[in-house]
N, C-alpha and C positions, 0 to 999 in steps of 0.2 A: 338662508340658516348654511353656514359653516360646517364644510363635511368634519364628522368626527374621526380623527386621525392622532392613533395616539404615537405621541413623537416623545421619546426617549428624552429624559431632562439628565445630567450627568451632576456630578455632585463634584463639590471642589478636590476632594481627592482623586476623583475619576479623573477631571481635567487635567489635574497636575501630571496623571501618569501620561494621558492622551498627547500635553504637551511633548513629553520626552519621545514618544513616538515620531509624534509629528515632527519635531526637529531631526531625528534620524534617518525617514522618509528624506525631507527636505536635503540634508548633508548626500545622501545618496542619489539623490535625483540632478542635484548640482556637480555631482562630480562624473557620474555617468554622461550628462549632456557635455560636458567636457572631455570627454574620452571619445564623442563622436569625432569622426575624420573619414574623409576619402580613402577608398581602400579598405576599410574596416568591415565584417561582417556584424550585422545583425544578430547574432549567435555569440559572437565575442563583445558584445555591448549587453549582451541578457548575463553573461557569466562573470564580467564585471561588476556588474551593479549587485548578483549573488554574493559574490565574494566579500565586497565591503557591508552586504547587511548583515552577512557571517560574523564578520570581524565587530561587527558592534553590537552580538548578542541579539539581533532578531531573526524575524522568519520571513521569507520571501511571501505575503500574503496571498499574492495570487498562483503560487504552484498550487496545483492541483484543486482549486477553487472551480466545482462544477466540471473537473476533469481538464482544467485549462493546463498544459505542456509548460507554461515558459515561466521565468520567475518574475519576470518583468513584460509590460507590454510595450512592443516598439513596431511603430506604423511608417511607411513612409510615403509620403506625396499623396496618392490617391486613396490609401488609408488609413480611413478616420482614427480606428482603435481597436483595440486587441492584436494584435499583430503578433506573430510568433517569432521569436529569434531565430534564423535561418543561417542559410548559406549566401540571403543576398548581401552584395557590397553595396556600400553607403558611396555615392557618387558626387561630384560637385553638383550645387543646383538643386541637392536633395532638400524636403523638410521632413525633417525625422521628428515624430512623438514620441516623449517616452514616459510615461503612465508606470510609475512603482508605489507599491503598498508596503508597508513596512510592519509587521506584528509585531510588539514588544512591552512583555510585561503583563501580555492578554487582550491590549489595547492599540487600536489601528491608525496609521497613516498613511494617507491618501493623496497622492499629486503630480501633477501630469506637466510639460512644458514640449513644445516646438521648438529645435532647433534647427537653427539655417545651416547649410553649408554652402559657404560663399564661393561664388556668386550665385544670388538667386535672382529672380527677374523683379521690377518693382509692383508687379501687382501681389506678387509671395509677400513682400514687405510692408504692404499695405493689410492682405491677407493675416500677419503676425501681429498687426499692430493692432488691429481692429478686435482681435479675439482674444488678445489679452487685455484690452482696455475692458470687454465687453466681460471679461470677468471680475474686475473692480468695478465695473456698473452693479453688478450684482450683489459684490463683498458690501458696498456701501450700504444697503438695505437689509443685511443681516444683525438688526438691531431687535430689542423688543417692542413687540407692538405691530409691527410691520408686517403686511398681509403676505404671505408666501408667495400669492400669485403676484405682486407687484415687484418681488425680488426675479422672480421666473422671468416676468414681461418685459424688464429693463434690459435681460442679451439681446432680444430679439429685437426691440426696438432702435439700440442701439447698433444692435449689427447691419440690421435693413437697412440703415439710415446711409449705410455705405454701401450697398448694391451687395453683399453677400447672404449667405442663408443659414439658420439654424439647422440641426439632426434633428428632428421631431423622435426619431423613432427609438432614440437612447437618453435615457436624462441624469442627471446628479442624484445624489441619494444622501441620506443622513447616515452617520459612519460613527462605532466605537469599538463596543469586542465583536460587533457582527460586520462584515464589510457594508452591506445593502442594510442600513435599516431606513423605519420610516422617516421621514416623508421622502417621496419622490420628488427633486429638483429638476423638473424641464427645463430647457433655453427658450421657454416660449407661455406665456399666459395660459394658465390651463382654464377648460371654463367652470362656470360656477363658481362657486363662493370657495375660498380655502381658508383656514385657520390663519392665525396672528401667530407669528414667532414667540418664541417664550428664551429669557436667560437660559443661558445651562444646554440649547438643544447644539449639535455640532454639525456640519454640513458640509458635505464635498459636494462643492462647484464646479462644475466642468463643461463649458461651453465647448461645443466640435461645432466649427463653422466651416462652410465649402464656399469655394469659390463659383461655383454652378449651383445647381440645384441641390436642394435639401435630402433627398431619395436617397436611400444607401443600398447596397445590397449585402450578404455574406458570402463569403469564399467558401469553395467545397472543404475546408479545412473545418467549417462549423464555427468558426470564431472572428476571420478576419473581414473587419466592417470596410468596405470601398462604397466610394461614391458613384453613385449609379452610373454619371457622364467622366467618371474616371478623373476628372480633374481633383486639384490641389486642395486637400482638408488639414483643418490647423486644431490643437484641442490645447487647452492650458487647464490647471485644475489646481487648488488648495481646499486644507482642512482648514475649517472656519468656524471660530465658536459664537454664537450669539449672546451677547451682552445687552445693558442696557445704558450702553453706550456704544464707543467706538468697536465694530465687531475685531476680534483677535484671532490674525493668522498663526494655525498651530503649525503650519508650515511653511513659516517665513523664506522668503529669499529676495536677493534684489530682484528687482523686473528685468526682463531681459534687454529692452530699451524701450524707452518712450519714443513715440511716433517723432520728434523732430529731433533724435539721435540717431534715426534710422533715416532720415531726408526722405520722410515719408509727408505729404499733404493730404489729410483725412478730408 
């Protein structure tokens, strides 16, 4: 029997508001990703994103959330997620993961991308290509009637096929007026039966994929999550509307690069 999980269903008027928040979140993320370059500090990227959010009439969703001190999450290399902007300088060869939430009109858009600071290694190129594609594998399942487990399991199946691992200690989530709503959206097939998705659900789907082991540690700041073996990680995320047809990306943006464009053989 499927687990009874109350999953919020958004009305048409609520979805319209979420589209606006998602569009702004995507615009800020794309601009912040373009702002990344060697020599800039993570604090400078954080401040840049915060200014853009304010200019668009939004609020940084993450600031103050459960005490989080940053406006965005910015994480480098072995830092998986929840990195705090500070004095660390971005270097050539870095993988910089940027996660941005924007609250606008009471509704939230949540998205993330991992930026390559060239030159990066062939393995890092493969990591980015596989992680981004695993997100789209999951998004393709965001349709009415599909089991949540099938969406979740599609990520790990894809990732493992290329020799990488998913993080199991952190998950995606529903999103709306609250940053974290039901259901949880892990990047692996959860045990037992799961509910079927319904049109009007909005999910923040976010594969976190490691080069080495899937285990993670928390640093002493209480926030920054790092890979246990300190090998690089990547993170991509979209806010996705479940429909009875094709899923809708509320945080649409151009893909970072298709594998063949990266010169990557998967």
